[in-house]
N, C-alpha and C positions, 0 to 999 in steps of 0.2 A: 504494500500500499504506500502511496505517496506520502511523505512526511507532512505535506501541507493538508492533505486531506485528513490524515490522523489528526493533526493539530486542530483543525476545524471541528471535526467530530467530537473531540474530546471537550472542546469549549461549548460546543451546543449542547452535549450530554450534561455538562455540569450546570449550564445555565437553566436548561430545561427541569432538571431535578431540583435546583434551589427554587425556582418559580413554582413548581409543583407543590412543594413542601410549604412555601410561603403562603400559597392560596389555601392549602388544606389546613394548616396548623396556625398561621398568623406569623407576623414577623417578630413577635415578642414571645414565643414558645420556647421552651427547652429544646423541643424536638428540631425547630427550625434553626437555632443557634448551633446544635450539634451537627446537623446535617451541612449546614453552610460551612463550618469549619473543616469538616472531613472531605466534603466535595472539592472545596478549594485546594485542600492538602493534595488530593488525588490529581486534581487537573493541573495545579502549579508543578507538582513533582515529575508529572509527565511532560510538560511542556519543557521544564528546565532540562529533563533528559534528551529531549529532541533538539533543543537549541545549543545546548552545552555552552552557556556564557563563559567568558574568560574569568570574570569576578576577580580582577586584580586592583581594585580600587583601594585606596588607603583606607576607606571605611573598615575593612576587614582586618586591619592591623590593631593589635592591643594598644589601647590608649592609657596615658599615664593615670588617669583617674581609676582605672580598672584595678590598679595596685595589685598585680599578680594574683588576681581571683578573690581577693579579700572582700570586695565589695559584692560579688556574687554570693559568697559565703554568707554574708550578712543578710541577703535577700532570700536565703534559703535554697540555693541551687543544690546543695548537697542532698536535702531532704527531697527535692524534686527528682533527683538522680536515683535515690534509693527507691522511690515510688516506681520509676521506670524499670528498675531491676525487679521490684516485687511483682509487677504486672506482666513481666516476660518481655517488655518491649527491648531491652538490651540483648536477651538471648536472640530474639529475632533479627535484631539488627547485626549481631556478631555472626549469625548464620549466614546472612547474606552478604556481610563485608567483614570476612575474618581478618583479624590484625595479624600481619606478618612482620617478622623483624628484618625488613629490608628497606632501603631509601625510597624505592618506587612505591612501596605499599604505603609507607608513611606519607608520602607526598599525596597520593591519591586519597588516603583518609583525610588529610588537611584540607583538601579541595572539596571533599564531601562536606566538611563543616561549613565551608563558605556557601555551597549549594543549599545545604538545609538551612542555614541562617538567612540567606536571600529569599527562598521560598517562605519561610515563616514570616519575614518581613513584609512581603507582598500580601499574604494572607491577613496579617495583622492591619494594614492599612485599609484593605478591603472590608473586613469585618468592622473596623472603626467607622468606615463611611455608613454601613448599615446601622451601626449604633447610634450615630448621630441623627439619621432619619427616624429611628424609633424613638429616640429621646424628644425630637421636635414633634412628631405625631402623637405619640402615646404618652410620653412622660419618661422621667429617669428610672422609676421603679419597674417599668416594663422592659427596660433595656438591661436589667441586671444579668440575665442569662448570657446575653451577647458579651457584656463585660467580663464577667467570670471565666467563661470559656475562652475568650480572647487572651486573657492573662494565662490560664492554665495550659492552652494549647499552643500559644504562639510566643507570648513574652518569656516564659520560662524556657521553652526550647531554644530561643535565641540566646538567652543567658548561658545555657548549657554549652552551646557552641562558642560563645565568646570566652567561656572558662576553659574549654577544652583546647582551642586552637594554639594558644601560646605554649602549651605543654607539648603538643605535637611538633610546633615549630622548633622548640628546644631539642626535642629528639632528632628531627631532621639535622639540626645544625651539628649535633653530636655525631651523627652518622657521617655527615660531610667532613667534619674534623678527623674523625678516625679513618676515614678512607683515604684522605691526604697523607695522614701519618703512616698507614700501612703501604701506601703506594710508593713513598719516598725511601 
């Protein structure tokens, strides 16, 4: 199948599913918020795999305020990571992307953190737009499911990627230094 046809089909499928659930359950229901997030995750992940963006922006570099992950620890990223292990997400992720101890595997894993963060960032802003619409038309209280799920399903995963990436970059740099030392 042509990649543009696949691209168009996935967008159409995601939009139709979201519209169907919105009409069936309303924009402020838990089911709508859940389906919106997961359909966007599926669609964005698929589109990112088709387009394979370079993602070399300085945005993806660790910032000084991130303070080697201390900021993320304070916001509970470790607890969120434990929840991911508890529900089996990490096991699923490791099965599809096993961690190998070589430079190419680490670079690939580091790039995957960029892809994941980029995808969750796109989804975050789309869900935020829906949240603003719901707040305007139905009130703040009706938008709580959208807000809660946006934080749990997008903000925390972004934090996990931003926490993990510097560690992967350190490992990559160690491999590079080690290979330079052993090659000399």
